[in-house]
ROFI-72964 format. One record per residue (C-alpha): residue in three letters; x, z, y. Coordinates in pm, whole numbers, padded with zeros to 5 digits, always signed. Layout:
# residues N
alaXZY;...
# end
This chain:
# residues 618
unk+03140-05504+02579;unk+03217-05693+02266;unk+03123-05486+01967;unk+03409-05493+01722;unk+03498-05263+01434;unk+03732-04988+01551;unk+04079-05069+01425;unk+04297-04862+01654;unk+04638-04984+01767;unk+04809-05159+01480;unk+05177-05173+01566;unk+05362-05213+01242;unk+05371-05390+00909;unk+05615-05578+00694;unk+05721-05908+00850;unk+05605-06179+00617;unk+05757-06477+00792;unk+06057-06536+01013;unk+06288-06836+01015;unk+06646-06770+00923;unk+06917-06784+01187;unk+07045-07114+01052;unk+06699-07269+01066;unk+06651-07167+01427;unk+06994-07299+01524;unk+06985-07630+01344;unk+06654-07767+01470;unk+06459-07758+01789;unk+06114-07619+01720;unk+05800-07771+01862;unk+05579-07541+02062;unk+05277-07591+01832;unk+05479-07482+01528;unk+05613-07184+01721;unk+05263-07076+01825;unk+05125-07131+01473;unk+05402-06917+01325;unk+05346-06638+01577;unk+04971-06616+01526;unk+04980-06611+01148;unk+05281-06380+01123;unk+05155-06124+01370;unk+04812-06124+01209;unk+04977-06004+00891;unk+05130-05714+01084;unk+04784-05558+01066;unk+04592-05642+00748;unk+04283-05468+00889;unk+04295-05692+01195;unk+04373-05997+00984;unk+04057-05946+00781;unk+03856-05931+01102;unk+04022-06248+01231;unk+03948-06439+00911;unk+04296-06439+00755;unk+04246-06339+00392;unk+04553-06467+00206;unk+04909-06533+00311;unk+05203-06688+00129;unk+05520-06483+00166;unk+05802-06741+00203;unk+06059-06486+00091;unk+05904-06443-00253;unk+05662-06733-00284;unk+05383-06487-00366;unk+05036-06529-00221;unk+04924-06196-00081;unk+04563-06082-00059;unk+04555-05938+00291;unk+04207-05793+00241;unk+04347-05549-00018;unk+04632-05423+00203;unk+04653-05138+00453;unk+04872-05147+00762;unk+05230-05039+00700;unk+05350-04793+00966;unk+05671-04693+00790;unk+05982-04674+01007;unk+06145-04950+00805;unk+05848-05173+00872;unk+05852-05089+01242;unk+06218-05186+01258;unk+06150-05517+01084;unk+05881-05585+01339;unk+06121-05513+01625;unk+06361-05758+01469;unk+06093-06025+01446;unk+05987-05993+01811;unk+06347-05995+01930;unk+06420-06311+01732;unk+06098-06474+01846;unk+06176-06406+02211;unk+06503-06595+02166;unk+06320-06883+02000;unk+06086-06900+02300;unk+06376-06898+02543;unk+06555-07166+02342;unk+06251-07390+02359;unk+06201-07330+02730;unk+05902-07367+02956;unk+06013-07626+03207;unk+05932-07944+03016;unk+05592-07830+02887;unk+05267-07968+03026;unk+05042-07746+03237;unk+04816-07639+02949;unk+05106-07557+02719;unk+05278-07357+02993;unk+04971-07132+02988;unk+05017-07093+02611;unk+05389-07024+02658;unk+05310-06747+02906;unk+05051-06605+02667;unk+05310-06587+02390;unk+05575-06439+02615;unk+05338-06168+02732;unk+05233-06093+02372;unk+05596-06041+02273;unk+05667-05817+02573;unk+05350-05617+02514;unk+05439-05568+02147;unk+05785-05441+02242;unk+05625-05206+02495;unk+05395-05071+02219;unk+05685-05021+01980;unk+05957-04891+02210;unk+05781-04710+02494;unk+05433-04601+02386;unk+05538-04520+02029;unk+05188-04405+01943;unk+05283-04391+01576;unk+05483-04078+01667;unk+05217-03880+01852;unk+04866-04026+01829;unk+04722-03890+01502;unk+04383-04051+01558;unk+04550-04392+01543;unk+04592-04364+01167;unk+04239-04245+01100;unk+04086-04515+01324;unk+04302-04787+01172;unk+04209-04681+00820;unk+03840-04665+00903;unk+03853-05013+01053;unk+04026-05153+00746;unk+03771-05007+00504;unk+03478-05097+00725;unk+03583-05462+00759;unk+03554-05512+00381;unk+03194-05400+00399;unk+03079-05546+00729;unk+03235-05894+00732;unk+03078-06141+00493;unk+03401-06332+00424;unk+03329-06348+00050;unk+03073-06249-00212;unk+02991-05878-00228;unk+03168-05830-00562;unk+03490-05969-00412;unk+03465-05748-00105;unk+03389-05445-00324;unk+03708-05520-00519;unk+03905-05547-00193;unk+03758-05223-00060;unk+03851-05044-00381;unk+04208-05170-00359;unk+04235-05033-00007;unk+04089-04697-00106;unk+04355-04670-00378;unk+04624-04699-00108;unk+04490-04417+00113;unk+04722-04139-00019;unk+05035-04348+00049;unk+04901-04447+00393;unk+04843-04080+00485;unk+05190-03982+00362;unk+05344-04226+00610;unk+05129-04088+00893;unk+05243-03733+00826;unk+05606-03840+00810;unk+05585-04025+01141;unk+05402-03775+01362;unk+05630-03561+01579;unk+05399-03458+01863;unk+05038-03459+01986;unk+04806-03281+02227;unk+04475-03095+02208;unk+04258-03397+02289;unk+04430-03627+02042;unk+04406-03367+01766;unk+04039-03299+01826;unk+03949-03667+01814;unk+04178-03726+01518;unk+04006-03453+01317;unk+03667-03606+01397;unk+03794-03950+01296;unk+03922-03815+00965;unk+03579-03668+00896;unk+03436-04012+00966;unk+03673-04171+00716;unk+03579-03917+00451;unk+03210-03978+00511;unk+03268-04354+00493;unk+03450-04332+00159;unk+03206-04084+00004;unk+02892-04238+00149;unk+02890-04597+00273;unk+03178-04711+00055;unk+03033-04559-00260;unk+02696-04713-00180;unk+02853-05052-00110;unk+03030-05077-00447;unk+02731-04949-00644;unk+02628-05198-00910;unk+02943-05410-00871;unk+03223-05447-01131;unk+03441-05225-00907;unk+03211-04922-00911;unk+03387-04729-01187;unk+03733-04799-01045;unk+03619-04697-00696;unk+03472-04374-00829;unk+03798-04289-01007;unk+04003-04340-00688;unk+03764-04182-00439;unk+03864-03820-00503;unk+04234-03882-00441;unk+04161-04065-00116;unk+03932-03788+00008;unk+04185-03520-00090;unk+04458-03701+00104;unk+04238-03719+00412;unk+04144-03351+00384;unk+04513-03269+00365;unk+04573-03487+00672;unk+04307-03296+00864;unk+04478-02966+00776;unk+04806-03116+00893;unk+04644-03217+01224;unk+04479-02882+01290;unk+04747-02646+01151;unk+05086-02820+01167;unk+05075-03051+01469;unk+04996-02771+01720;unk+05337-02620+01630;unk+05518-02941+01715;unk+05596-03099+02051;unk+05304-03120+02295;unk+05283-03432+02514;unk+05056-03488+02811;unk+04794-03760+02769;unk+04857-03864+03130;unk+05095-04161+03131;unk+05205-04163+03494;unk+05245-04445+03745;unk+05542-04628+03590;unk+05407-04663+03238;unk+05056-04724+03369;unk+05185-05013+03582;unk+05369-05166+03286;unk+05068-05161+03059;unk+04855-05288+03348;unk+05076-05596+03370;unk+05077-05668+02996;unk+04715-05581+02912;unk+04524-05709+03214;unk+04736-05997+03350;unk+04543-06003+03676;unk+04650-06054+04035;unk+04562-05705+04171;unk+04787-05400+04141;unk+04652-05058+04037;unk+04666-04943+04400;unk+04473-05249+04519;unk+04218-05204+04242;unk+04162-04840+04331;unk+04111-04920+04700;unk+03866-05196+04610;unk+03674-04975+04368;unk+03642-04690+04617;unk+03528-04923+04897;unk+03286-05110+04671;unk+03138-04782+04549;unk+03049-04679+04905;unk+02908-05020+04999;unk+02701-05046+04680;unk+02554-04698+04719;unk+02443-04779+05073;unk+02294-05109+04958;unk+02104-04926+04685;unk+01965-04685+04942;unk+01840-04968+05163;unk+01659-05125+04866;unk+01530-04794+04731;unk+01386-04647+05053;unk+01077-04872+05073;unk+01001-04808+04707;unk+01057-04435+04753;unk+00815-04417+05046;unk+00550-04598+04842;unk+00602-04400+04521;unk+00692-04054+04657;unk+00538-04023+05005;unk+00564-03643+05001;unk+00936-03639+04909;unk+01099-03675+05250;unk+01430-03496+05176;unk+01460-03468+05553;unk+01671-03153+05547;unk+01940-03299+05323;unk+02268-03440+05450;unk+02323-03814+05406;unk+02491-03796+05066;unk+02227-03560+04929;unk+01950-03774+05079;unk+02094-04093+04930;unk+02136-03938+04588;unk+01787-03790+04588;unk+01612-04108+04701;unk+01802-04344+04471;unk+01779-04109+04172;unk+01402-04073+04202;unk+01355-04447+04239;unk+01579-04524+03942;unk+01390-04274+03727;unk+01064-04443+03819;unk+01207-04787+03738;unk+01312-04641+03405;unk+00950-04585+03307;unk+00913-04962+03267;unk+01029-04997+02910;unk+00903-05117+02577;unk+00772-04905+02293;unk+01043-04728+02093;unk+00983-04962+01799;unk+01005-05280+02006;unk+01368-05300+02126;unk+01451-05570+01873;unk+01141-05768+01964;unk+01230-05745+02332;unk+01588-05858+02267;unk+01471-06156+02061;unk+01221-06250+02328;unk+01485-06221+02603;unk+01734-06433+02407;unk+01474-06706+02359;unk+01383-06697+02728;unk+01749-06711+02834;unk+01823-07001+02600;unk+01538-07200+02755;unk+01644-07105+03105;unk+02006-07208+03048;unk+01894-07545+02911;unk+01616-07612+03159;unk+01822-07515+03464;unk+02145-07665+03330;unk+02349-07352+03386;unk+02601-07524+03158;unk+02596-07821+02923;unk+02573-07641+02589;unk+02222-07648+02448;unk+02268-07563+02079;unk+02277-07186+02030;unk+02189-07183+01661;unk+02517-07008+01575;unk+02389-06689+01741;unk+02195-06446+01522;unk+02006-06150+01670;unk+02002-05866+01416;unk+01973-05490+01405;unk+02306-05311+01433;unk+02424-05216+01082;unk+02346-04851+01018;unk+02709-04756+00970;unk+02793-04886+01322;unk+02509-04726+01517;unk+02708-04414+01599;unk+02958-04630+01788;unk+02730-04897+01929;unk+02427-04702+02041;unk+02256-04986+02229;unk+02387-05336+02160;unk+02698-05551+02126;unk+02834-05896+02049;unk+03035-05966+01735;unk+03225-06295+01744;unk+03276-06517+01444;unk+03631-06461+01307;unk+03891-06674+01483;unk+03994-06844+01160;unk+03632-06890+01048;unk+03461-07008+01367;unk+03173-07171+01178;unk+03043-06832+01071;unk+02768-06676+01279;unk+02815-06481+01598;unk+02591-06175+01607;unk+02407-05998+01885;unk+02358-05648+01748;unk+02065-05446+01885;unk+02039-05081+01786;unk+01684-04956+01725;unk+01568-04606+01804;unk+01603-04415+01479;unk+01280-04292+01322;unk+01411-03935+01317;unk+01482-03937+01693;unk+01252-03700+01880;unk+01005-03842+02130;unk+01189-03668+02415;unk+01529-03817+02324;unk+01378-04156+02252;unk+01205-04159+02591;unk+01531-04063+02765;unk+01716-04351+02603;unk+01439-04599+02676;unk+01430-04497+03044;unk+01802-04565+03074;unk+01772-04892+02882;unk+01452-05010+03045;unk+01329-05369+03062;unk+01568-05459+03344;unk+01873-05298+03187;unk+01803-05447+02845;unk+01775-05792+03001;unk+02110-05737+03172;unk+02265-05628+02843;unk+02130-05937+02667;unk+02272-06159+02940;unk+02609-05982+02910;unk+02636-05975+02532;unk+02454-06296+02441;unk+02321-06550+02693;unk+02526-06675+02873;unk+02779-06395+02832;unk+02997-06316+02531;unk+02820-06531+02273;unk+02830-06843+02490;unk+03187-06777+02600;unk+03290-06747+02235;unk+03115-07073+02146;unk+03304-07259+02417;unk+03633-07098+02311;unk+03578-07236+01960;unk+03586-07587+02110;unk+03943-07560+02240;unk+04181-07823+02098;unk+04418-07854+01924;unk+04352-07590+01661;unk+04680-07404+01710;unk+04586-07356+02076;unk+04236-07239+01988;unk+04375-06981+01747;unk+04641-06856+01988;unk+04393-06811+02269;unk+04131-06654+02041;unk+04363-06403+01873;unk+04545-06314+02197;unk+04246-06365+02424;unk+04262-06195+02761;unk+04019-05902+02789;unk+03948-05932+03166;unk+03861-06299+03109;unk+03615-06205+02833;unk+03461-05894+02987;unk+03480-06029+03342;unk+03292-06344+03241;unk+03012-06135+03090;unk+02976-05926+03407;unk+02993-06242+03621;unk+02702-06389+03425;unk+02491-06081+03500;unk+02528-06148+03873;unk+02500-06524+03838;unk+02175-06510+03640;unk+02024-06252+03876;unk+02108-06477+04172;unk+01940-06761+03981;unk+01618-06560+03964;unk+01634-06414+03611;unk+01511-06068+03704;unk+01268-05935+03445;unk+00978-05980+03685;unk+01096-05794+03995;unk+01404-05888+04197;unk+01445-05555+04379;unk+01420-05344+04064;unk+01659-05579+03885;unk+01909-05563+04172;unk+01898-05184+04179;unk+01953-05171+03803;unk+02244-05413+03827;unk+02405-05218+04111;unk+02373-04896+03914;unk+02568-05070+03638;unk+02834-05178+03887;unk+02875-04818+04007;unk+02981-04732+03653;unk+03231-05017+03652;unk+03378-04902+03985;unk+03393-04545+03859;unk+03564-04656+03537;unk+03855-04784+03745;unk+03858-04485+03978;unk+03878-04220+03708;unk+04123-04419+03494;unk+04373-04465+03775;unk+04327-04122+03932;unk+04337-03931+03603;unk+04637-04110+03461;unk+04850-04147+03776;unk+04724-03914+04051;unk+04645-03581+03885;unk+04265-03594+03909;unk+04119-03297+03720;unk+03867-03324+03440;unk+03609-03139+03648;unk+03653-03371+03945;unk+03617-03680+03725;unk+03291-03555+03574;unk+03157-03447+03914;unk+03228-03786+04070;unk+03067-03976+03783;unk+02754-03765+03817;unk+02738-03749+04197;unk+02864-04094+04300;unk+02752-04310+04005;unk+02424-04141+03901;unk+02553-04068+03551;unk+02418-03786+03339;unk+02661-03522+03215;unk+02600-03643+02861;unk+02736-03981+02965;unk+03012-03857+03198;unk+03185-03626+02953;unk+03232-03890+02678;unk+03363-04130+02944;unk+03616-03865+03050;unk+03732-03837+02690;unk+03764-04213+02668;unk+03984-04210+02979;unk+04201-03939+02824;unk+04242-04124+02495;unk+04345-04457+02643;unk+04458-04597+02973;unk+04420-04923+03170;unk+04146-05061+02939;unk+03867-04914+03153;unk+03980-05143+03435;unk+03917-05464+03239;unk+03557-05504+03358;unk+03623-05471+03729;unk+03953-05658+03714;unk+03785-05944+03531;unk+03472-05980+03743;unk+03681-05966+04062;unk+03894-06255+03938;unk+03591-06458+03828;unk+03403-06396+04153;unk+03702-06492+04367;unk+03765-06808+04166;unk+03402-06919+04195;unk+03408-06858+04571;unk+03734-07047+04620;unk+03620-07337+04402;unk+03306-07370+04612;unk+03511-07361+04933;unk+03755-07622+04810;unk+03496-07863+04669;unk+03228-07817+04931;unk+02925-08038+04866;unk+03095-08174+04553;unk+03085-07834+04382;unk+02861-07830+04076;unk+02804-07495+03904;unk+02723-07652+03566;unk+03042-07856+03565;unk+03239-07554+03688;unk+03108-07334+03405;unk+03183-07600+03142;unk+03537-07642+03267;unk+03644-07280+03301;unk+03494-07185+02964;unk+03668-07473+02784;unk+04009-07339+02881;unk+03943-07051+02642;unk+04020-06682+02711;unk+04350-06708+02896;unk+04413-06483+03199;unk+04185-06579+03487;unk+04482-06638+03723;unk+04591-06905+03472;unk+04239-07048+03475;unk+04264-07059+03855;unk+04597-07244+03840;unk+04464-07505+03601;unk+04123-07551+03759;unk+04240-07566+04120;unk+04511-07816+04019;unk+04256-08040+03853;unk+04399-07994+03501;unk+04125-08074+03250;unk+04075-07858+02940;unk+04180-07998+02605;unk+03863-07936+02409;unk+03569-08082+02227;unk+03336-08058+02523;unk+02959-08057+02482;unk+02785-08366+02614;unk+02771-08313+02989;unk+02431-08243+03138;unk+02563-08152+03482;unk+02501-08466+03685;unk+02210-08434+03919;unk+02195-08055+03895;unk+02180-07822+04189;unk+02526-07723+04319;unk+02433-07358+04275;
# end
């Protein structure tokens, strides 16, 4: 997955730009100006998100003042929420007034992206209403805002320390709004919210204080720190003591609301029911395929372990588990994860260029670095961090998390077995080459700039995550296997079992009454997950819904498109040219990519010099 600072669901802030009624009535807006307005205005709805996207100042047309977004916290007040509703309602009318019919094929994709963004925002505000009953939302949003000042190098450290201090000063007012808004909750939300509040307190007292040390803001930060911490401690008491006495709401969202969010968030061709059927069927097929590959290895490695008295499921689980554990012994030294990642990136860069997987050959924008210490609790292995949408010339990072020195040998060995040489190569393909980092580099080439920004800020998650999973399969098929094709295939299929199970538990928990115990049992029995991995995944499924389907939904769309493109083009199909084209559309929903590609509509982008002619069709 892309590794991004946790910002929660930002649903409200003061509207800083909206044309007056007379302006909208007296002139016909161009689509580019409409898209530009939407992107910049909605970014200011969440200052924490705006900082991460590269928007640092904004001129308020109502007052003429230039606002420093990096010093603001999100405004969740009811008045602000109502202003946001007003903005989206007015913007929907502006879209309808402009119309879709006379737009070219590329701009129709942008129109649909905008329309979906408006509808999704209204769904957030009017149906989910998380600001009323998800207490962790406030703590996560606050933590993301404070963290972005420290982690994103958008300015000199002294400037960012000043911005961080300004945000810390606003914490008591931010918490007061949270307490005023919250009407309900549930046990799971409260537990996670209390943990998130502790994280915010630790961030302010520890990382934040360390960050401002030696800067001109240190004294001011120190003077404001106590009030911020006291407000958060009061919020935790409110969560643990007051909220249990208020309305209790089930975390299960049910079929109707699940289907609505499915449509807005995923924008894929399959329904939840179709996705569940596919996931269940694929799980069975993949397990059997793993058994067929594992049996010869098992006979060679464990000749005395026949498991002859077990039934088929027990036999399959025993054979595959023992083989996967043996494969896990092939890993680097605990101090060499970074070295392995750097070596794999270099190898993949050469392979992509030499085999003309795509035309891009300059990957200098990608930096491989250790995951910052304050993010290692969230990103325990690795992740990709894109350059901000408004600052695309900044570096994209591939974070790799080292094994901490204080980690015991037993725990370190357990982690290294799970993230062995084959799995780490898969992760590097997914996060860096040619997965997220390459996809982001192509997205930065989209033209014109208003289109690039719209598609970057409102990029479709199944496109992004599905592409990364697709590249895992594509590179394995191309022979990038870490030295052994069978072991690499087994490792990749084990990863796919988790993706299938993500969809199964998400849909069944949220819409079909699956119990917690059944979800954990199936993850452990059917997907070879340890309890320590299954239980956090259960919590993730309880805290959110639909998002866990993005990986499977995306890779299904990408795989089907590749297959259909090959069928349509026959001997003319060229994988390099195909990859260049679909990536240069930018992260729009894959069904939109299909419509454009299969209709022969070329991307509008600054394409890299083509190197595809004369390459193998596969």
